[in-house]
BALOBA-1460 file (C-alpha; in Angstrom, 3 decimals):
// residues 363
<rec num="1" residu="x" x="-139.898" y="144.417" z="-155.517"/>
<rec num="2" residu="x" x="-142.290" y="141.502" z="-155.069"/>
<rec num="3" residu="x" x="-142.377" y="138.318" z="-153.033"/>
<rec num="4" residu="x" x="-144.805" y="135.420" z="-152.889"/>
<rec num="5" residu="x" x="-146.251" y="134.220" z="-149.605"/>
<rec num="6" residu="x" x="-144.138" y="131.067" z="-149.865"/>
<rec num="7" residu="x" x="-140.974" y="133.118" z="-150.482"/>
<rec num="8" residu="x" x="-141.741" y="135.234" z="-147.422"/>
<rec num="9" residu="x" x="-142.308" y="132.146" z="-145.272"/>
<rec num="10" residu="x" x="-138.971" y="130.710" z="-146.426"/>
<rec num="11" residu="x" x="-137.206" y="134.038" z="-145.945"/>
<rec num="12" residu="x" x="-138.330" y="134.507" z="-142.345"/>
<rec num="13" residu="x" x="-138.533" y="130.839" z="-141.322"/>
<rec num="14" residu="x" x="-142.300" y="130.882" z="-140.784"/>
<rec num="15" residu="x" x="-145.055" y="128.261" z="-141.147"/>
<rec num="16" residu="x" x="-147.405" y="129.037" z="-144.037"/>
<rec num="17" residu="x" x="-151.169" y="128.622" z="-143.585"/>
<rec num="18" residu="x" x="-152.766" y="129.438" z="-146.941"/>
<rec num="19" residu="x" x="-151.898" y="129.804" z="-150.657"/>
<rec num="20" residu="x" x="-148.172" y="130.157" z="-151.287"/>
<rec num="21" residu="x" x="-148.602" y="131.859" z="-154.675"/>
<rec num="22" residu="x" x="-150.122" y="135.086" z="-153.308"/>
<rec num="23" residu="x" x="-147.984" y="138.045" z="-154.424"/>
<rec num="24" residu="x" x="-146.862" y="140.770" z="-152.002"/>
<rec num="25" residu="x" x="-145.632" y="144.119" z="-153.311"/>
<rec num="26" residu="x" x="-145.404" y="146.156" z="-150.110"/>
<rec num="27" residu="x" x="-146.158" y="146.314" z="-146.388"/>
<rec num="28" residu="x" x="-148.731" y="148.085" z="-144.229"/>
<rec num="29" residu="x" x="-150.515" y="147.950" z="-140.890"/>
<rec num="30" residu="x" x="-153.841" y="146.224" z="-140.400"/>
<rec num="31" residu="x" x="-155.832" y="149.451" z="-140.730"/>
<rec num="32" residu="x" x="-153.988" y="150.855" z="-143.739"/>
<rec num="33" residu="x" x="-152.707" y="147.856" z="-145.716"/>
<rec num="34" residu="x" x="-153.674" y="147.425" z="-149.382"/>
<rec num="35" residu="x" x="-154.601" y="144.136" z="-151.075"/>
<rec num="36" residu="x" x="-151.043" y="143.546" z="-152.329"/>
<rec num="37" residu="x" x="-149.436" y="144.366" z="-148.957"/>
<rec num="38" residu="x" x="-148.264" y="142.085" z="-146.192"/>
<rec num="39" residu="x" x="-149.227" y="143.049" z="-142.654"/>
<rec num="40" residu="x" x="-148.576" y="141.638" z="-139.183"/>
<rec num="41" residu="x" x="-150.607" y="140.502" z="-136.179"/>
<rec num="42" residu="x" x="-148.781" y="140.557" z="-132.862"/>
<rec num="43" residu="x" x="-151.608" y="139.855" z="-130.382"/>
<rec num="44" residu="x" x="-155.292" y="139.073" z="-130.016"/>
<rec num="45" residu="x" x="-156.308" y="142.739" z="-129.928"/>
<rec num="46" residu="x" x="-155.103" y="143.127" z="-133.513"/>
<rec num="47" residu="x" x="-156.194" y="139.687" z="-134.686"/>
<rec num="48" residu="x" x="-159.858" y="140.761" z="-134.721"/>
<rec num="49" residu="x" x="-159.003" y="143.390" z="-137.384"/>
<rec num="50" residu="x" x="-157.816" y="140.746" z="-139.874"/>
<rec num="51" residu="x" x="-161.287" y="139.863" z="-141.086"/>
<rec num="52" residu="x" x="-161.851" y="143.400" z="-142.448"/>
<rec num="53" residu="x" x="-158.283" y="143.999" z="-143.678"/>
<rec num="54" residu="x" x="-157.868" y="143.932" z="-147.502"/>
<rec num="55" residu="x" x="-154.334" y="142.480" z="-147.279"/>
<rec num="56" residu="x" x="-153.951" y="138.867" z="-148.421"/>
<rec num="57" residu="x" x="-150.861" y="137.950" z="-146.364"/>
<rec num="58" residu="x" x="-150.098" y="138.505" z="-142.662"/>
<rec num="59" residu="x" x="-147.316" y="137.518" z="-140.314"/>
<rec num="60" residu="x" x="-148.781" y="136.346" z="-137.017"/>
<rec num="61" residu="x" x="-147.102" y="135.584" z="-133.709"/>
<rec num="62" residu="x" x="-147.391" y="131.930" z="-132.741"/>
<rec num="63" residu="x" x="-150.167" y="131.234" z="-130.286"/>
<rec num="64" residu="x" x="-152.392" y="134.096" z="-131.474"/>
<rec num="65" residu="x" x="-155.798" y="132.938" z="-132.692"/>
<rec num="66" residu="x" x="-157.002" y="134.812" z="-135.797"/>
<rec num="67" residu="x" x="-160.805" y="134.725" z="-136.090"/>
<rec num="68" residu="x" x="-162.378" y="134.679" z="-139.549"/>
<rec num="69" residu="x" x="-159.272" y="133.520" z="-141.421"/>
<rec num="70" residu="x" x="-160.013" y="131.735" z="-144.709"/>
<rec num="71" residu="x" x="-156.920" y="129.693" z="-145.616"/>
<rec num="72" residu="x" x="-158.250" y="129.058" z="-149.138"/>
<rec num="73" residu="x" x="-158.061" y="132.750" z="-150.051"/>
<rec num="74" residu="x" x="-155.551" y="134.377" z="-147.708"/>
<rec num="75" residu="x" x="-152.304" y="133.375" z="-146.035"/>
<rec num="76" residu="x" x="-151.063" y="133.574" z="-142.480"/>
<rec num="77" residu="x" x="-147.362" y="133.010" z="-141.800"/>
<rec num="78" residu="x" x="-146.785" y="131.916" z="-138.191"/>
<rec num="79" residu="x" x="-143.542" y="133.171" z="-136.604"/>
<rec num="80" residu="x" x="-142.172" y="133.571" z="-133.088"/>
<rec num="81" residu="x" x="-142.559" y="137.370" z="-133.062"/>
<rec num="82" residu="x" x="-144.498" y="139.014" z="-135.876"/>
<rec num="83" residu="x" x="-143.118" y="142.511" z="-135.216"/>
<rec num="84" residu="x" x="-139.532" y="141.265" z="-135.364"/>
<rec num="85" residu="x" x="-140.147" y="139.172" z="-138.501"/>
<rec num="86" residu="x" x="-141.727" y="142.226" z="-140.161"/>
<rec num="87" residu="x" x="-138.365" y="144.002" z="-140.043"/>
<rec num="88" residu="x" x="-137.028" y="141.708" z="-142.754"/>
<rec num="89" residu="x" x="-139.901" y="142.652" z="-145.070"/>
<rec num="90" residu="x" x="-139.536" y="146.349" z="-144.334"/>
<rec num="91" residu="x" x="-135.857" y="146.123" z="-145.251"/>
<rec num="92" residu="x" x="-136.739" y="144.303" z="-148.484"/>
<rec num="93" residu="x" x="-139.355" y="146.814" z="-149.654"/>
<rec num="94" residu="x" x="-137.712" y="150.010" z="-148.362"/>
<rec num="95" residu="x" x="-136.509" y="152.302" z="-151.178"/>
<rec num="96" residu="x" x="-132.764" y="152.763" z="-151.415"/>
<rec num="97" residu="x" x="-131.694" y="155.795" z="-149.335"/>
<rec num="98" residu="x" x="-130.528" y="158.935" z="-151.118"/>
<rec num="99" residu="x" x="-126.821" y="159.449" z="-150.461"/>
<rec num="100" residu="x" x="-124.239" y="161.797" z="-151.938"/>
<rec num="101" residu="x" x="-122.194" y="160.147" z="-154.689"/>
<rec num="102" residu="x" x="-118.729" y="158.825" z="-153.904"/>
<rec num="103" residu="x" x="-116.201" y="161.589" z="-153.605"/>
<rec num="104" residu="x" x="-116.182" y="165.117" z="-152.212"/>
<rec num="105" residu="x" x="-118.645" y="167.681" z="-153.537"/>
<rec num="106" residu="x" x="-117.089" y="170.737" z="-155.136"/>
<rec num="107" residu="x" x="-118.644" y="173.060" z="-152.536"/>
<rec num="108" residu="x" x="-117.459" y="171.021" z="-149.531"/>
<rec num="109" residu="x" x="-114.405" y="172.124" z="-147.536"/>
<rec num="110" residu="x" x="-111.957" y="169.442" z="-146.353"/>
<rec num="111" residu="x" x="-109.024" y="170.758" z="-144.288"/>
<rec num="112" residu="x" x="-107.673" y="167.348" z="-143.248"/>
<rec num="113" residu="x" x="-104.888" y="166.189" z="-145.531"/>
<rec num="114" residu="x" x="-104.687" y="162.679" z="-146.929"/>
<rec num="115" residu="x" x="-108.406" y="161.867" z="-147.092"/>
<rec num="116" residu="x" x="-109.119" y="159.466" z="-149.959"/>
<rec num="117" residu="x" x="-112.121" y="160.863" z="-151.913"/>
<rec num="118" residu="x" x="-113.088" y="157.427" z="-153.262"/>
<rec num="119" residu="x" x="-113.465" y="156.054" z="-149.714"/>
<rec num="120" residu="x" x="-116.288" y="158.359" z="-148.634"/>
<rec num="121" residu="x" x="-119.248" y="160.440" z="-149.815"/>
<rec num="122" residu="x" x="-119.308" y="164.118" z="-148.849"/>
<rec num="123" residu="x" x="-122.329" y="166.253" z="-149.794"/>
<rec num="124" residu="x" x="-122.523" y="169.943" z="-150.689"/>
<rec num="125" residu="x" x="-121.463" y="172.649" z="-148.222"/>
<rec num="126" residu="x" x="-120.098" y="170.146" z="-145.709"/>
<rec num="127" residu="x" x="-116.985" y="171.094" z="-143.726"/>
<rec num="128" residu="x" x="-114.351" y="168.734" z="-142.305"/>
<rec num="129" residu="x" x="-111.779" y="170.404" z="-140.067"/>
<rec num="130" residu="x" x="-108.093" y="169.683" z="-139.551"/>
<rec num="131" residu="x" x="-106.591" y="166.493" z="-138.108"/>
<rec num="132" residu="x" x="-109.685" y="164.357" z="-138.553"/>
<rec num="133" residu="x" x="-109.561" y="160.599" z="-139.142"/>
<rec num="134" residu="x" x="-112.303" y="159.107" z="-141.314"/>
<rec num="135" residu="x" x="-112.907" y="155.415" z="-141.947"/>
<rec num="136" residu="x" x="-114.168" y="153.702" z="-145.088"/>
<rec num="137" residu="x" x="-117.631" y="154.212" z="-146.601"/>
<rec num="138" residu="x" x="-118.462" y="157.220" z="-144.458"/>
<rec num="139" residu="x" x="-121.474" y="159.206" z="-145.731"/>
<rec num="140" residu="x" x="-121.564" y="162.907" z="-144.861"/>
<rec num="141" residu="x" x="-124.703" y="164.693" z="-146.036"/>
<rec num="142" residu="x" x="-125.135" y="168.341" z="-146.979"/>
<rec num="143" residu="x" x="-124.235" y="171.011" z="-144.458"/>
<rec num="144" residu="x" x="-122.563" y="168.732" z="-141.910"/>
<rec num="145" residu="x" x="-119.870" y="170.346" z="-139.722"/>
<rec num="146" residu="x" x="-117.050" y="168.160" z="-138.401"/>
<rec num="147" residu="x" x="-114.705" y="170.088" z="-136.134"/>
<rec num="148" residu="x" x="-110.925" y="169.457" z="-135.891"/>
<rec num="149" residu="x" x="-109.565" y="166.291" z="-134.315"/>
<rec num="150" residu="x" x="-112.660" y="164.110" z="-134.787"/>
<rec num="151" residu="x" x="-112.285" y="160.363" z="-135.358"/>
<rec num="152" residu="x" x="-114.979" y="158.540" z="-137.344"/>
<rec num="153" residu="x" x="-115.120" y="154.778" z="-137.955"/>
<rec num="154" residu="x" x="-116.268" y="152.760" z="-140.975"/>
<rec num="155" residu="x" x="-119.779" y="152.817" z="-142.496"/>
<rec num="156" residu="x" x="-120.903" y="155.865" z="-140.517"/>
<rec num="157" residu="x" x="-123.804" y="158.010" z="-141.774"/>
<rec num="158" residu="x" x="-124.070" y="161.651" z="-140.693"/>
<rec num="159" residu="x" x="-127.219" y="163.351" z="-141.923"/>
<rec num="160" residu="x" x="-127.759" y="166.951" z="-143.037"/>
<rec num="161" residu="x" x="-126.670" y="169.822" z="-140.796"/>
<rec num="162" residu="x" x="-125.476" y="167.636" z="-137.934"/>
<rec num="163" residu="x" x="-122.465" y="168.912" z="-135.982"/>
<rec num="164" residu="x" x="-119.618" y="166.831" z="-134.539"/>
<rec num="165" residu="x" x="-117.489" y="168.964" z="-132.222"/>
<rec num="166" residu="x" x="-113.760" y="168.838" z="-131.477"/>
<rec num="167" residu="x" x="-112.009" y="165.579" z="-130.558"/>
<rec num="168" residu="x" x="-115.161" y="163.457" z="-130.462"/>
<rec num="169" residu="x" x="-114.879" y="159.769" z="-131.358"/>
<rec num="170" residu="x" x="-117.497" y="158.037" z="-133.496"/>
<rec num="171" residu="x" x="-117.381" y="154.224" z="-133.768"/>
<rec num="172" residu="x" x="-118.301" y="151.967" z="-136.686"/>
<rec num="173" residu="x" x="-121.810" y="151.920" z="-138.232"/>
<rec num="174" residu="x" x="-123.004" y="154.887" z="-136.198"/>
<rec num="175" residu="x" x="-125.930" y="156.966" z="-137.531"/>
<rec num="176" residu="x" x="-126.288" y="160.627" z="-136.569"/>
<rec num="177" residu="x" x="-129.545" y="162.137" z="-137.789"/>
<rec num="178" residu="x" x="-130.206" y="165.634" z="-139.112"/>
<rec num="179" residu="x" x="-129.543" y="168.568" z="-136.821"/>
<rec num="180" residu="x" x="-127.987" y="166.585" z="-133.969"/>
<rec num="181" residu="x" x="-125.050" y="168.150" z="-132.094"/>
<rec num="182" residu="x" x="-122.415" y="165.820" z="-130.656"/>
<rec num="183" residu="x" x="-119.883" y="167.281" z="-128.230"/>
<rec num="184" residu="x" x="-121.205" y="170.733" z="-127.478"/>
<rec num="185" residu="x" x="-120.023" y="172.531" z="-124.318"/>
<rec num="186" residu="x" x="-121.555" y="171.124" z="-121.141"/>
<rec num="187" residu="x" x="-124.009" y="173.230" z="-119.153"/>
<rec num="188" residu="x" x="-121.764" y="174.078" z="-116.208"/>
<rec num="189" residu="x" x="-121.583" y="177.381" z="-114.300"/>
<rec num="190" residu="x" x="-120.583" y="178.642" z="-110.862"/>
<rec num="191" residu="x" x="-121.416" y="181.973" z="-109.187"/>
<rec num="192" residu="x" x="-118.720" y="184.597" z="-109.672"/>
<rec num="193" residu="x" x="-116.912" y="185.384" z="-106.365"/>
<rec num="194" residu="x" x="-117.623" y="189.060" z="-106.958"/>
<rec num="195" residu="x" x="-121.309" y="188.270" z="-106.929"/>
<rec num="196" residu="x" x="-121.707" y="189.602" z="-110.431"/>
<rec num="197" residu="x" x="-122.841" y="187.004" z="-112.910"/>
<rec num="198" residu="x" x="-121.785" y="183.408" z="-113.519"/>
<rec num="199" residu="x" x="-118.497" y="181.749" z="-114.425"/>
<rec num="200" residu="x" x="-118.581" y="179.191" z="-117.245"/>
<rec num="201" residu="x" x="-116.752" y="175.926" z="-116.498"/>
<rec num="202" residu="x" x="-114.509" y="174.950" z="-119.463"/>
<rec num="203" residu="x" x="-115.093" y="171.418" z="-120.754"/>
<rec num="204" residu="x" x="-111.915" y="169.671" z="-121.895"/>
<rec num="205" residu="x" x="-113.382" y="166.239" z="-122.596"/>
<rec num="206" residu="x" x="-115.252" y="164.804" z="-125.573"/>
<rec num="207" residu="x" x="-118.088" y="162.477" z="-126.549"/>
<rec num="208" residu="x" x="-117.527" y="158.838" z="-127.493"/>
<rec num="209" residu="x" x="-120.217" y="157.022" z="-129.481"/>
<rec num="210" residu="x" x="-119.385" y="153.334" z="-129.592"/>
<rec num="211" residu="x" x="-120.241" y="151.016" z="-132.503"/>
<rec num="212" residu="x" x="-123.833" y="150.867" z="-133.827"/>
<rec num="213" residu="x" x="-125.087" y="153.851" z="-131.819"/>
<rec num="214" residu="x" x="-127.911" y="155.904" z="-133.387"/>
<rec num="215" residu="x" x="-128.617" y="159.519" z="-132.418"/>
<rec num="216" residu="x" x="-131.931" y="161.147" z="-133.384"/>
<rec num="217" residu="x" x="-132.595" y="164.495" z="-135.024"/>
<rec num="218" residu="x" x="-132.002" y="167.642" z="-132.950"/>
<rec num="219" residu="x" x="-130.566" y="165.659" z="-130.033"/>
<rec num="220" residu="x" x="-127.661" y="167.245" z="-128.125"/>
<rec num="221" residu="x" x="-124.941" y="165.322" z="-126.303"/>
<rec num="222" residu="x" x="-122.584" y="167.445" z="-124.162"/>
<rec num="223" residu="x" x="-118.860" y="166.780" z="-123.907"/>
<rec num="224" residu="x" x="-117.321" y="165.718" z="-120.605"/>
<rec num="225" residu="x" x="-115.694" y="168.212" z="-118.274"/>
<rec num="226" residu="x" x="-112.439" y="166.230" z="-118.074"/>
<rec num="227" residu="x" x="-113.079" y="162.806" z="-119.619"/>
<rec num="228" residu="x" x="-115.692" y="161.463" z="-122.018"/>
<rec num="229" residu="x" x="-119.448" y="161.460" z="-122.171"/>
<rec num="230" residu="x" x="-119.963" y="157.911" z="-123.480"/>
<rec num="231" residu="x" x="-122.764" y="155.981" z="-125.192"/>
<rec num="232" residu="x" x="-122.254" y="152.215" z="-125.266"/>
<rec num="233" residu="x" x="-122.453" y="149.978" z="-128.319"/>
<rec num="234" residu="x" x="-125.908" y="149.581" z="-129.840"/>
<rec num="235" residu="x" x="-127.570" y="152.339" z="-127.818"/>
<rec num="236" residu="x" x="-130.359" y="154.240" z="-129.595"/>
<rec num="237" residu="x" x="-131.336" y="157.825" z="-128.765"/>
<rec num="238" residu="x" x="-134.564" y="159.327" z="-130.142"/>
<rec num="239" residu="x" x="-135.177" y="162.858" z="-131.469"/>
<rec num="240" residu="x" x="-135.042" y="165.977" z="-129.270"/>
<rec num="241" residu="x" x="-133.155" y="164.423" z="-126.362"/>
<rec num="242" residu="x" x="-130.553" y="166.049" z="-124.095"/>
<rec num="243" residu="x" x="-127.630" y="164.132" z="-122.587"/>
<rec num="244" residu="x" x="-125.549" y="166.152" z="-120.142"/>
<rec num="245" residu="x" x="-121.817" y="166.265" z="-119.581"/>
<rec num="246" residu="x" x="-120.024" y="163.216" z="-118.148"/>
<rec num="247" residu="x" x="-123.061" y="160.943" z="-118.575"/>
<rec num="248" residu="x" x="-122.204" y="157.270" z="-119.055"/>
<rec num="249" residu="x" x="-124.754" y="155.114" z="-120.914"/>
<rec num="250" residu="x" x="-124.288" y="151.373" z="-121.309"/>
<rec num="251" residu="x" x="-124.961" y="149.029" z="-124.217"/>
<rec num="252" residu="x" x="-128.256" y="148.688" z="-126.132"/>
<rec num="253" residu="x" x="-130.097" y="151.262" z="-124.053"/>
<rec num="254" residu="x" x="-133.082" y="153.010" z="-125.668"/>
<rec num="255" residu="x" x="-134.061" y="156.601" z="-124.850"/>
<rec num="256" residu="x" x="-137.346" y="157.922" z="-126.266"/>
<rec num="257" residu="x" x="-137.988" y="161.468" z="-127.495"/>
<rec num="258" residu="x" x="-138.037" y="164.639" z="-125.386"/>
<rec num="259" residu="x" x="-136.110" y="162.979" z="-122.551"/>
<rec num="260" residu="x" x="-133.145" y="164.415" z="-120.712"/>
<rec num="261" residu="x" x="-130.299" y="163.123" z="-118.551"/>
<rec num="262" residu="x" x="-128.512" y="165.627" z="-116.326"/>
<rec num="263" residu="x" x="-124.753" y="165.629" z="-115.871"/>
<rec num="264" residu="x" x="-122.674" y="162.808" z="-114.402"/>
<rec num="265" residu="x" x="-125.472" y="160.239" z="-114.304"/>
<rec num="266" residu="x" x="-124.791" y="156.577" z="-115.085"/>
<rec num="267" residu="x" x="-127.246" y="154.480" z="-117.100"/>
<rec num="268" residu="x" x="-126.692" y="150.729" z="-117.369"/>
<rec num="269" residu="x" x="-127.110" y="148.259" z="-120.248"/>
<rec num="270" residu="x" x="-130.505" y="147.500" z="-121.819"/>
<rec num="271" residu="x" x="-132.275" y="150.333" z="-120.006"/>
<rec num="272" residu="x" x="-135.573" y="151.642" z="-121.437"/>
<rec num="273" residu="x" x="-136.277" y="155.349" z="-120.897"/>
<rec num="274" residu="x" x="-139.828" y="156.419" z="-121.791"/>
<rec num="275" residu="x" x="-140.681" y="159.592" z="-123.706"/>
<rec num="276" residu="x" x="-140.557" y="162.893" z="-121.864"/>
<rec num="277" residu="x" x="-138.584" y="161.537" z="-118.898"/>
<rec num="278" residu="x" x="-136.062" y="163.530" z="-116.897"/>
<rec num="279" residu="x" x="-133.167" y="162.106" z="-114.863"/>
<rec num="280" residu="x" x="-131.488" y="164.298" z="-112.250"/>
<rec num="281" residu="x" x="-127.712" y="164.704" z="-112.064"/>
<rec num="282" residu="x" x="-125.453" y="162.127" z="-110.407"/>
<rec num="283" residu="x" x="-128.140" y="159.410" z="-110.515"/>
<rec num="284" residu="x" x="-127.578" y="155.715" z="-111.327"/>
<rec num="285" residu="x" x="-130.050" y="153.585" z="-113.274"/>
<rec num="286" residu="x" x="-129.166" y="149.899" z="-113.109"/>
<rec num="287" residu="x" x="-128.994" y="147.568" z="-116.105"/>
<rec num="288" residu="x" x="-132.309" y="146.271" z="-117.386"/>
<rec num="289" residu="x" x="-134.328" y="148.956" z="-115.592"/>
<rec num="290" residu="x" x="-137.285" y="150.677" z="-117.245"/>
<rec num="291" residu="x" x="-138.650" y="154.197" z="-116.779"/>
<rec num="292" residu="x" x="-142.249" y="154.897" z="-117.788"/>
<rec num="293" residu="x" x="-143.056" y="157.899" z="-119.983"/>
<rec num="294" residu="x" x="-142.727" y="161.286" z="-118.238"/>
<rec num="295" residu="x" x="-140.821" y="159.846" z="-115.311"/>
<rec num="296" residu="x" x="-139.192" y="162.487" z="-113.109"/>
<rec num="297" residu="x" x="-136.301" y="160.587" z="-111.549"/>
<rec num="298" residu="x" x="-134.528" y="161.975" z="-108.488"/>
<rec num="299" residu="x" x="-133.281" y="158.710" z="-106.966"/>
<rec num="300" residu="x" x="-131.152" y="155.757" z="-108.028"/>
<rec num="301" residu="x" x="-132.982" y="152.845" z="-109.683"/>
<rec num="302" residu="x" x="-131.842" y="149.291" z="-108.917"/>
<rec num="303" residu="x" x="-131.141" y="146.950" z="-111.825"/>
<rec num="304" residu="x" x="-134.191" y="145.368" z="-113.428"/>
<rec num="305" residu="x" x="-136.801" y="147.506" z="-111.676"/>
<rec num="306" residu="x" x="-139.584" y="149.495" z="-113.359"/>
<rec num="307" residu="x" x="-140.160" y="153.042" z="-112.112"/>
<rec num="308" residu="x" x="-142.552" y="155.833" z="-113.041"/>
<rec num="309" residu="x" x="-144.314" y="158.935" z="-111.788"/>
<rec num="310" residu="x" x="-143.452" y="162.456" z="-110.708"/>
<rec num="311" residu="x" x="-141.498" y="162.194" z="-108.508"/>
<rec num="312" residu="x" x="-140.558" y="158.682" z="-109.629"/>
<rec num="313" residu="x" x="-140.935" y="155.575" z="-107.515"/>
<rec num="314" residu="x" x="-141.181" y="151.836" z="-108.082"/>
<rec num="315" residu="x" x="-144.061" y="151.309" z="-110.507"/>
<rec num="316" residu="x" x="-146.118" y="149.060" z="-108.188"/>
<rec num="317" residu="x" x="-146.004" y="151.730" z="-105.496"/>
<rec num="318" residu="x" x="-146.852" y="154.420" z="-108.053"/>
<rec num="319" residu="x" x="-149.856" y="152.448" z="-109.300"/>
<rec num="320" residu="x" x="-151.124" y="152.025" z="-105.723"/>
<rec num="321" residu="x" x="-150.893" y="155.798" z="-105.258"/>
<rec num="322" residu="x" x="-152.790" y="156.388" z="-108.507"/>
<rec num="323" residu="x" x="-155.521" y="153.929" z="-107.493"/>
<rec num="324" residu="x" x="-155.739" y="155.538" z="-104.052"/>
<rec num="325" residu="x" x="-156.210" y="158.964" z="-105.625"/>
<rec num="326" residu="x" x="-158.900" y="157.585" z="-107.923"/>
<rec num="327" residu="x" x="-160.754" y="156.194" z="-104.905"/>
<rec num="328" residu="x" x="-160.188" y="159.415" z="-102.973"/>
<rec num="329" residu="x" x="-161.758" y="161.574" z="-105.669"/>
<rec num="330" residu="x" x="-165.400" y="160.521" z="-105.097"/>
<rec num="331" residu="x" x="-164.811" y="160.637" z="-101.327"/>
<rec num="332" residu="x" x="-163.602" y="164.206" z="-101.720"/>
<rec num="333" residu="x" x="-166.759" y="165.083" z="-103.641"/>
<rec num="334" residu="x" x="-168.874" y="163.517" z="-100.889"/>
<rec num="335" residu="x" x="-166.998" y="165.443" z="-98.208"/>
<rec num="336" residu="x" x="-167.426" y="168.714" z="-100.105"/>
<rec num="337" residu="x" x="-171.131" y="167.965" z="-100.473"/>
<rec num="338" residu="x" x="-171.408" y="167.381" z="-96.710"/>
<rec num="339" residu="x" x="-169.525" y="170.618" z="-96.042"/>
<rec num="340" residu="x" x="-171.912" y="172.512" z="-98.333"/>
<rec num="341" residu="x" x="-174.920" y="170.922" z="-96.627"/>
<rec num="342" residu="x" x="-173.494" y="171.840" z="-93.219"/>
<rec num="343" residu="x" x="-173.042" y="175.444" z="-94.324"/>
<rec num="344" residu="x" x="-176.615" y="175.556" z="-95.621"/>
<rec num="345" residu="x" x="-177.929" y="174.033" z="-92.377"/>
<rec num="346" residu="x" x="-175.927" y="176.523" z="-90.344"/>
<rec num="347" residu="x" x="-177.349" y="179.432" z="-92.325"/>
<rec num="348" residu="x" x="-180.856" y="178.007" z="-91.999"/>
<rec num="349" residu="x" x="-180.378" y="177.657" z="-88.230"/>
<rec num="350" residu="x" x="-179.242" y="181.265" z="-87.997"/>
<rec num="351" residu="x" x="-182.266" y="182.428" z="-89.917"/>
<rec num="352" residu="x" x="-184.521" y="180.321" z="-87.695"/>
<rec num="353" residu="x" x="-182.987" y="181.779" z="-84.519"/>
<rec num="354" residu="x" x="-183.243" y="185.278" z="-85.956"/>
<rec num="355" residu="x" x="-186.910" y="184.749" z="-86.799"/>
<rec num="356" residu="x" x="-187.599" y="183.380" z="-83.314"/>
<rec num="357" residu="x" x="-185.956" y="186.391" z="-81.666"/>
<rec num="358" residu="x" x="-187.929" y="188.764" z="-83.832"/>
<rec num="359" residu="x" x="-191.180" y="186.927" z="-83.038"/>
<rec num="360" residu="x" x="-190.535" y="186.961" z="-79.289"/>
<rec num="361" residu="x" x="-189.766" y="190.659" z="-79.400"/>
<rec num="362" residu="x" x="-193.268" y="191.509" z="-80.670"/>
<rec num="363" residu="x" x="-195.652" y="193.089" z="-78.022"/>
């Protein structure tokens, strides 16, 4: 698990500035990298840290000036995007993931007939229900529950204690992380005509995860009421997210942690949803749109626009409101000070009048 600076430059198609024989045995960031690590510099704010970093090799985005670099002792490898090029090194140095061995563990329960044990890896205490279809090279970790009628494509990884509910469809190369629940009942109720309690709405649909989708730990995706809740190819969902029933998400959308999408909303392709955001039901977010962290969205967002705030609005408008409030704050303090002074003057005037009356009343 070692590469020279020259080998890295060749591997990632970068231009080497410094000794090619320097040996790299790992990766790290500029503040935590060791001498034998490679690091990366993506902009000028980080470039100033290079002079004090013990690492000998760094990937640097083209056009970024790196002050204090000594090309006789250390190497910079210039690439188009340092963060993207770093992925290749991370993949090279990452330890091989722990997976159950090929076959079905003796404590696992498989109720679907005809599954070829040598085509998949099933960990201890996993359960696969009836009438499931599993592709090749599927990895099912310990404690996973796959309900009846589920279809799973090739090269899928389902981590420990995740749950895939009835009739859901999982595409190729999908990753479902630990504790996620795919296809649970949607959150739908109506008041009982008798006025006593609530009636649950049955959900007959499923969830479809298209190819290359990734679902984070403890995320829940509700099944559709009639049709499918669908996540498009390449979409990535972070940990602790909630996706309501009938939601349609396009391709390569990214949703950061602690966010939620209420039922029947439509999210386009290449949308970016910031952490802690909430999207109301029956909303539409156009392709290429971005939502800032903690956005509370109650309106539709046109394609390509950036929104933020609570309630959400176009980000330029939101920033003007924030700046206006910042300017208003000292004005408010001044007004309160004037009000206090006026109260004091009023009290002083009263005391003055009172004293005058008392003085005039003396014989």
